[in-house]
C-alpha positions as CSV (number, residue, x, y, z in Angstrom):
1,V,-5.9,37.9,-21.6
2,Q,-3.3,39.5,-23.7
3,L,0.2,37.7,-24.6
4,Q,2.8,40.1,-26.4
5,A,5.9,38.2,-28.0
6,F,9.0,40.1,-28.2
7,G,12.6,39.5,-29.5
8,E,12.3,39.4,-33.3
9,G,15.3,39.2,-34.9
10,L,17.9,38.3,-37.8
11,V,20.7,36.1,-36.8
12,Q,23.8,34.2,-38.6
13,A,23.6,30.6,-38.1
14,G,25.5,29.6,-35.1
15,G,24.2,32.7,-33.2
16,S,21.6,33.2,-30.4
17,L,18.3,35.1,-29.8
18,R,16.0,35.1,-26.9
19,L,12.2,35.8,-27.1
20,S,10.1,37.3,-24.5
21,C,6.4,36.6,-24.0
22,A,4.6,39.1,-21.8
23,A,1.1,38.5,-20.0
24,S,-1.2,40.6,-19.0
25,E,-2.0,38.8,-15.9
26,T,0.3,36.6,-13.5
27,I,1.4,33.5,-15.7
28,F,0.9,31.4,-12.8
29,S,-3.1,31.5,-13.5
30,F,-1.9,29.5,-16.4
31,N,-1.3,25.7,-16.1
32,R,1.6,26.0,-18.8
33,M,2.8,28.2,-21.3
34,V,4.0,27.0,-24.1
35,W,6.2,28.3,-27.5
36,Y,5.0,27.0,-30.7
37,R,6.6,28.0,-34.2
38,Q,5.4,28.1,-37.8
39,A,7.7,27.8,-40.7
40,P,6.5,29.3,-44.4
41,G,4.4,26.8,-46.0
42,K,4.7,24.3,-42.9
43,Q,2.2,23.5,-39.9
44,R,2.5,25.1,-36.6
45,E,5.0,22.9,-34.1
46,F,5.5,22.4,-30.7
47,V,8.9,24.1,-29.3
48,A,8.8,24.4,-25.6
49,T,6.6,24.5,-22.6
50,I,7.0,25.3,-18.9
51,T,4.3,24.1,-16.5
52,D,2.9,26.1,-13.5
53,S,5.1,23.6,-11.3
54,G,8.3,24.5,-13.4
55,N,8.4,21.4,-15.3
56,T,9.5,22.0,-18.8
57,D,9.8,20.1,-22.2
58,Y,11.3,20.4,-25.6
59,A,10.6,19.3,-29.0
60,D,13.4,16.9,-30.0
61,S,14.6,19.3,-32.6
62,V,15.7,22.3,-30.3
63,R,16.2,20.1,-26.9
64,G,19.9,21.1,-25.8
65,R,19.8,24.3,-27.9
66,F,16.6,25.9,-26.7
67,T,15.7,26.9,-23.1
68,I,12.6,28.3,-21.6
69,S,12.0,30.0,-18.8
70,R,10.0,32.5,-16.8
71,D,10.0,35.5,-14.5
72,R,7.1,35.7,-12.1
73,A,7.5,39.3,-11.1
74,K,7.5,40.2,-15.1
75,N,4.6,37.9,-16.0
76,S,6.8,36.6,-18.7
77,V,8.1,33.7,-20.2
78,Y,11.3,33.5,-22.2
79,L,12.8,31.1,-25.0
80,Q,16.6,31.3,-25.1
81,M,17.6,29.9,-28.2
82,N,21.4,29.0,-29.2
83,S,23.2,27.1,-31.7
84,L,20.4,28.6,-34.4
85,S,20.3,27.0,-38.0
86,P,18.5,27.9,-40.9
87,E,15.9,25.5,-40.0
88,D,14.9,27.6,-36.9
89,T,13.6,30.3,-39.2
90,A,9.9,30.8,-38.4
91,V,7.1,32.8,-37.0
92,Y,7.2,32.1,-33.3
93,L,4.0,32.1,-31.0
94,C,3.4,32.2,-27.4
95,N,0.5,30.2,-26.0
96,A,-1.2,30.2,-22.3
97,V,-3.3,27.3,-21.4
98,R,-5.7,26.9,-18.4
99,V,-6.5,23.2,-18.1
100,R,-10.8,22.5,-17.8
101,A,-12.8,19.8,-17.5
102,I,-14.3,19.9,-20.7
103,V,-12.2,22.5,-22.7
104,D,-9.0,24.1,-22.3
105,Q,-8.7,27.6,-22.3
106,K,-6.1,28.6,-24.8
107,Y,-4.6,32.1,-25.2
108,W,-2.4,33.2,-28.2
109,G,0.2,36.4,-28.5
110,Q,1.0,37.5,-31.7
111,G,4.0,35.8,-33.6
112,T,7.5,37.2,-33.4
113,Q,9.6,36.5,-36.6
114,V,12.9,34.8,-36.1
115,T,15.3,34.4,-39.4
116,V,18.5,32.8,-39.4
117,S,20.6,32.8,-42.4
118,S,23.5,30.4,-43.3
């Protein structure tokens, strides 16, 4: 399984950016798709997730500003980010999960850099 993230960019505070994550196989083979981010010197943190049934969830810090969505035909998941602030600056990572009885299968894409200037 390969995941490729796109959408790297530099935007001003208040601006918007959309990230894409393309999977090498149907995204519906995964129980959930997740976006994480990691800022310099900080731990990786959860951003948003969408399940195979279409349920979504967000970190409190991005709720109301970010929207996760998917396109089955393109095997892709998106993260629309609005009202960006410098605190959103981080490397954003795409993750795909298959839930298993003992150990979940997890796949990671390469990170894509988002920089928000003040």
